[in-house]
C-alpha positions in Angstrom: -0.2 18.4 28.1 -0.6 21.7 30.0 -2.0 23.4 26.8 -4.2 25.9 28.7 -1.4 27.2 30.9 1.1 27.2 28.0 -1.1 29.2 25.8 -1.7 31.8 28.6 2.1 32.1 29.2 2.8 32.5 25.5 0.2 35.3 25.4 1.8 37.1 28.4 5.4 36.7 27.1 4.6 37.7 23.6 4.2 41.4 24.6 7.1 41.4 27.0 9.5 39.9 24.3 8.7 42.8 21.9 9.6 45.6 24.3 13.2 46.9 24.1 13.0 47.8 27.8 10.7 47.2 30.7 9.8 49.4 33.6 8.5 48.2 37.0 4.8 48.9 36.0 5.1 46.6 33.0 6.8 43.9 35.1 4.1 44.1 37.7 1.4 43.8 35.1 3.1 40.8 33.6 3.5 39.1 37.0 -0.2 39.8 37.8 -1.2 38.0 34.6 1.2 35.1 35.4 -0.3 34.8 38.9 -3.8 34.8 37.4 -2.8 32.1 34.8 -1.4 29.9 37.5 -4.5 30.1 39.7 -6.7 29.3 36.6 -4.5 26.3 36.1 -5.5 25.1 39.6 -2.2 25.9 41.1 -2.6 26.3 44.8 -2.7 30.0 46.0 0.4 29.7 48.3 2.4 28.2 45.3 1.3 31.0 42.9 2.2 33.6 45.6 5.6 32.1 46.3 6.5 32.0 42.6 5.6 35.6 42.1 7.5 36.6 45.3 10.6 34.9 44.0 10.3 36.1 40.4 9.7 39.8 41.1 13.0 41.0 42.6 14.9 39.0 40.0 12.8 40.3 37.1 13.1 44.0 38.1 16.8 43.9 39.1 17.9 41.6 36.3 21.0 42.7 34.4 20.3 42.2 30.7 22.8 40.0 28.9 23.9 41.2 25.5 21.9 39.6 22.6 18.8 39.1 24.8 15.9 41.4 25.6 14.3 42.1 29.0 11.3 40.0 28.1 13.6 37.0 27.3 15.4 37.4 30.6 12.1 37.4 32.5 11.1 34.2 30.7 14.4 32.6 31.9 13.7 33.9 35.5 10.2 32.4 35.4 11.6 29.1 34.0 14.2 28.8 36.7 11.7 29.4 39.5 9.3 26.8 38.1 12.1 24.3 38.0 13.0 25.2 41.6 9.4 24.5 42.7 9.3 21.2 40.8 12.5 20.0 42.4 15.5 21.1 40.3 16.6 17.5 39.5 14.8 14.3 38.8 14.6 11.9 41.8 15.5 8.3 41.1 13.9 5.3 42.9 15.7 4.0 45.9 16.5 0.3 45.1 19.4 0.0 47.5 18.4 -2.9 49.8 18.9 -6.6 50.1 16.6 -8.4 47.5 13.8 -8.7 47.3 13.5 -4.9 47.4 9.9 -3.8 48.1 8.0 -0.9 46.5 4.5 0.0 47.8 2.0 1.9 45.7 -0.8 3.7 47.6 -3.7 6.0 46.5 -7.4 6.4 46.1 -9.5 4.1 44.0 -9.5 5.1 40.3 -6.1 6.8 40.4 -4.5 4.2 38.2 -2.5 2.2 40.8 -2.8 -1.2 39.1 -1.9 -0.1 35.6 1.0 1.9 37.1 2.2 -1.1 39.0 2.5 -3.0 35.6 4.1 0.0 33.9 6.7 0.4 36.7 7.5 -3.3 36.7 8.1 -3.3 33.0 10.2 -0.1 33.2 12.4 -1.6 36.0 12.8 -4.9 34.1 13.9 -3.0 31.0 16.0 -0.2 32.4 17.4 -1.8 35.6 17.3 -5.4 34.5 15.2 -6.4 37.6 13.2 -9.5 37.9 9.9 -8.2 39.3 7.0 -9.8 41.2 3.7 -7.9 41.2 1.4 -8.4 44.2 -2.2 -7.2 44.5 -3.3 -6.5 48.1 -6.7 -5.3 47.0 -9.2 -7.8 48.4 -12.1 -5.4 48.4 -12.6 -4.3 44.8 -14.2 -7.0 42.7 -11.6 -8.7 40.3 -8.8 -6.3 41.4 -6.4 -9.1 41.9 -7.5 -10.7 38.6 -6.8 -7.4 36.8 -3.2 -7.4 37.9 -2.8 -11.1 37.0 -4.1 -10.4 33.5 -1.7 -7.4 33.1 1.2 -9.5 34.3 0.4 -12.2 31.7 0.2 -9.6 29.0 3.6 -8.1 29.7 5.3 -11.3 30.9 5.8 -10.1 34.5 5.3 -12.6 37.3 2.4 -12.1 39.7 1.7 -13.8 43.0 -0.9 -16.6 42.6 -4.3 -15.5 44.1 -5.4 -17.3 47.2 -9.1 -16.7 47.9 -10.1 -14.8 51.1 -6.5 -14.3 52.2 -5.9 -11.0 54.2 -3.4 -8.4 53.0 -0.9 -9.0 55.8 -0.9 -12.8 54.9 -0.5 -12.0 51.2 2.6 -9.8 52.1 4.2 -12.6 54.1 3.5 -15.1 51.3 4.9 -12.7 48.7 8.2 -12.1 50.6 8.7 -15.9 51.0 7.9 -16.6 47.3 10.2 -13.9 46.1 13.1 -15.2 48.2 12.6 -18.7 46.9 12.3 -17.7 43.2 15.2 -15.2 43.1 13.0 -12.1 42.6 14.8 -8.8 42.8 11.9 -6.6 43.4 8.3 -6.8 44.7 5.7 -4.2 43.7 2.8 -4.1 46.2 -0.4 -2.7 44.7 -2.4 -1.7 47.8 -6.2 -1.3 47.9 -7.7 2.1 47.2 -10.8 3.6 48.6 -13.2 6.3 47.3 -12.0 8.5 50.2 -9.3 8.4 52.8 -10.5 6.6 56.0 -9.0 5.2 59.2 -9.3 1.4 58.3 -7.5 2.2 55.0 -4.6 4.0 56.7 -4.3 1.4 59.4 -4.0 -1.3 56.8 -1.4 0.6 54.8 0.7 1.1 58.0 0.5 -2.6 58.8 1.6 -3.5 55.2 4.4 -1.0 55.4 5.6 -2.5 58.7 5.7 -6.0 57.2 7.1 -5.2 53.8 9.6 -2.5 54.9 9.6 -0.9 51.4 12.4 1.3 50.2 9.7 3.4 48.4 6.2 4.3 49.4 4.7 6.0 46.3 1.5 7.8 46.0 -0.2 7.3 42.7 -2.4 10.4 42.0 -4.6 11.4 39.1 -3.3 14.7 37.6 -6.8 15.6 36.4 -8.1 15.9 39.9 -5.8 19.0 40.5 -6.1 20.4 44.0 -7.9 17.2 45.2 -4.8 15.3 44.4 -2.7 17.7 46.5 -5.0 17.2 49.5 -4.8 13.5 49.1 -1.0 13.7 49.1 -1.0 15.7 52.3 -3.2 13.2 54.0 -1.1 10.1 52.9 2.1 11.9 53.9 0.8 12.4 57.5 0.2 8.7 57.9 2.7 6.7 55.9 5.7 9.0 55.2 5.6 9.0 51.4 8.9 8.9 49.5 7.6 9.7 46.0 4.7 10.5 43.7 3.6 9.2 40.3 1.2 11.4 38.5 -1.2 9.5 36.1 -3.2 10.8 33.1 -0.7 13.7 32.7 -1.3 13.5 29.0 -4.9 14.7 29.5 -4.0 17.5 32.0 -4.5 20.7 30.1 -4.1 22.8 33.3 -0.9 21.6 34.9 -1.6 22.7 38.4 -1.2 19.3 40.1 2.5 18.9 39.6 3.4 22.4 40.7 1.1 22.4 43.8 1.9 18.9 44.9 5.7 19.2 44.9 5.6 22.6 46.7 2.9 21.7 49.2 4.2 18.3 50.2 7.9 18.5 49.4 7.7 14.9 48.1 9.5 14.3 44.8 7.5 13.5 41.7 9.3 10.4 40.2 7.2 9.4 37.2 4.4 10.6 35.0 1.9 8.4 33.2 1.4 9.8 29.8 -1.0 7.3 28.2 -2.7 4.0 28.5 0.1 1.9 27.0 2.5 0.0 29.3 5.5 1.9 28.0 3.9 5.3 28.6 5.6 6.0 31.9 8.1 8.8 31.8 10.7 9.7 34.3 9.8 13.1 35.8 12.3 15.8 34.6 11.6 19.2 36.2 13.3 21.1 33.4 11.4 19.4 30.6 8.1 20.0 32.4 9.0 23.7 32.9 9.7 23.9 29.2 6.3 22.3 28.4 4.5 24.7 30.8 6.1 27.8 29.4 6.3 26.7 25.7 9.5 28.8 25.5 12.3 26.3 25.4 14.0 28.1 22.5 14.1 31.4 24.5 15.4 29.7 27.7 18.2 28.1 25.6 19.0 31.4 24.0 19.5 33.2 27.3 21.5 30.3 28.7 23.8 30.4 25.6 24.2 34.2 25.9 25.0 33.8 29.6 27.6 31.2 28.8 29.2 33.3 26.1 29.4 36.3 28.5 31.1 34.1 31.1 33.7 32.9 28.6 34.3 36.5 27.5 34.8 37.6 31.1 37.3 34.7 31.7 39.1 35.6 28.5 39.3 39.3 29.5 40.7 38.4 33.0 43.3 36.1 31.5 44.3 38.9 29.1 44.6 41.3 32.0 46.8 38.9 33.9 49.0 38.3 30.8 49.5 42.0 30.0 50.0 43.0 33.7 46.9 45.2 33.8 45.1 43.0 36.3 44.0 44.8 39.5 42.1 43.9 42.6 39.0 45.5 41.1 39.0 43.2 38.0 
């Protein structure tokens, strides 16, 4: 995952790490290369520019902590800014509602919604002990409803029985009634995708949302489509007020631009990442872990954090000693 971007960052940082001191020209050159690497990774231009704007003053004016080098400090600065762009903390699903709680998955055709519905249902059954019902609202793609039914049987998750020629709004009403009668905790609605965003698609999603009243409306987007996925997220956000994003095929994404661009451009939290075809390959999105993967410098980040902690402890100890000996002043 993110191999291309990681290798570029490793190359940039390798020269910075060796230098005992860095001047502004060296920092500028390093930041220029970082910006270029981000753009080549399909990170949106505004995102790349914002990252560099945030990094530069901190990189140039950074006080070097003992036991680290200027290059190591810059790696930590870059890491912190990437984490900030990605969201700082992982965002959990909102399941706080009277059962059956509804989740709605939206996205273009081919983004992996149906498989993601099954992955999510299995995850919530296992991690949150939820009894789930999966419901396909895709009456347009041949065998789409059958596909979800087969997946449900395979992973022992209940699906709503298929009624031929029933419209999505009627399927939603039937699902809500069936869930209430059978004690289901959570309904996952797998909405229909299209090859492109169109007015009928958006109107249908708005109607479904109004009927189901989901606590989460989640865009399922293909990481490999990069900037296209970002544009899709913006369009869906305008229409249905998205609450989260699940990125699929993240394991095949060598560039890494989609996650950075999508979070910054839409300000919608990324909640999960699909990291393979198996049902259990759905990972909670942790910004710090992703930043570590992108930089490939987890050991350096840990080193600087440890040095910073040690310095803080030393300063506290020094202050306590000054108070004890009476040498404490307002300037300390």
